Each structure stands twice: as structure tokens, then as C-alpha cells.
C-alpha positions in Angstrom: 17.4 -17.1 -3.7 17.2 -13.2 -5.2 13.8 -14.3 -7.0 12.5 -16.1 -4.4 13.3 -12.8 -2.2 11.4 -10.2 -4.8 8.5 -12.4 -5.4 7.5 -12.4 -1.9 7.8 -8.8 -1.7 6.2 -8.1 -4.4 3.2 -10.4 -3.3 3.1 -8.7 -0.3 2.8 -4.9 -2.2 0.2 -6.8 -4.3 -2.0 -7.9 -1.3 -1.4 -4.5 0.4 -3.2 -2.5 -2.9 -5.6 -5.5 -3.2 -7.0 -5.0 0.6 -7.3 -1.3 -0.1 -8.7 -1.6 -3.3 -10.8 -4.3 -1.4 -11.7 -1.6 1.6 -12.8 0.9 -1.1 -16.5 0.1 -1.6 -16.5 0.1 2.5 -15.2 3.9 2.2 -17.5 4.7 -0.2 -20.2 4.0 2.0 -18.8 6.5 4.4 -19.9 9.3 1.2 -23.2 9.9 2.5 -21.9 11.3 6.1 -19.8 13.3 4.2 -22.7 16.4 4.6 -22.8 15.7 8.9 -19.2 14.9 8.9 -16.6 17.1 6.8 -13.5 14.4 7.8 -14.7 12.2 6.0 -13.4 14.0 2.6 -10.1 13.8 4.4 -10.5 10.2 4.8 -11.3 9.4 1.4 -9.0 12.2 -0.3 -5.9 12.4 1.4 -5.3 9.2 3.5 -5.1 6.3 0.9 -2.3 8.4 -0.6 0.7 8.4 1.6 -0.4 4.6 2.6 0.4 3.8 -1.6 3.2 6.1 -0.6 4.6 4.1 2.0 3.6 1.1 0.7 6.0 1.6 -2.6 8.6 2.7 -0.5 8.6 0.0 1.9 8.8 -2.3 -1.7 11.9 -0.2 -3.2 13.9 -0.7 0.5 12.9 -4.0 0.1 13.9 -5.1 -3.2 17.2 -3.3 -2.8 18.4 -4.9 0.2 17.5 -8.7 -1.7 19.6 -7.2 -4.2 22.3 -5.8 -2.0 22.3 -8.9 0.5 22.6 -11.2 -2.6 25.5 -9.2 -4.2 27.3 -8.8 -1.1 28.1 -12.8 -1.0 
């Protein structure tokens, strides 16, 4: 049961990472707009890092909760 829960959490984190990588071409299409709108650099350079940190923190919390549920039994 623990392995099943850990694999589900890992798959969810992998899907989030794949979605972020899949959106990379779309975000790179925004680069020509950087001259007209400086906020593009904020979106491209700053926004992905907190999102990835949140996904990693979610995975760690989920894994610890899964282990806690199994060891509590």
C-alpha cells in the first residue's frame, strides 16, 4: 500500500514537471514581447522557480504523510 501511494505521488510530481516542460515552448514564444513588455522577464525568469519549489514541497509532505499512515498501523 505504501508503494502504491508513493508511486502515485511520484507520478503526480512527474506530470507536473512534464507540464511545466511542455509549456516551455509557449513561454519562449513570449520572448519577442520582452522589448515591449518588461514583465515577460518576470514571468519567464522568476515565476517557474516558486512553482517548482511548491511542487517539490508538496511531494515531500505527501511522502511523509504516506509513511506516517503506514507506520501508524
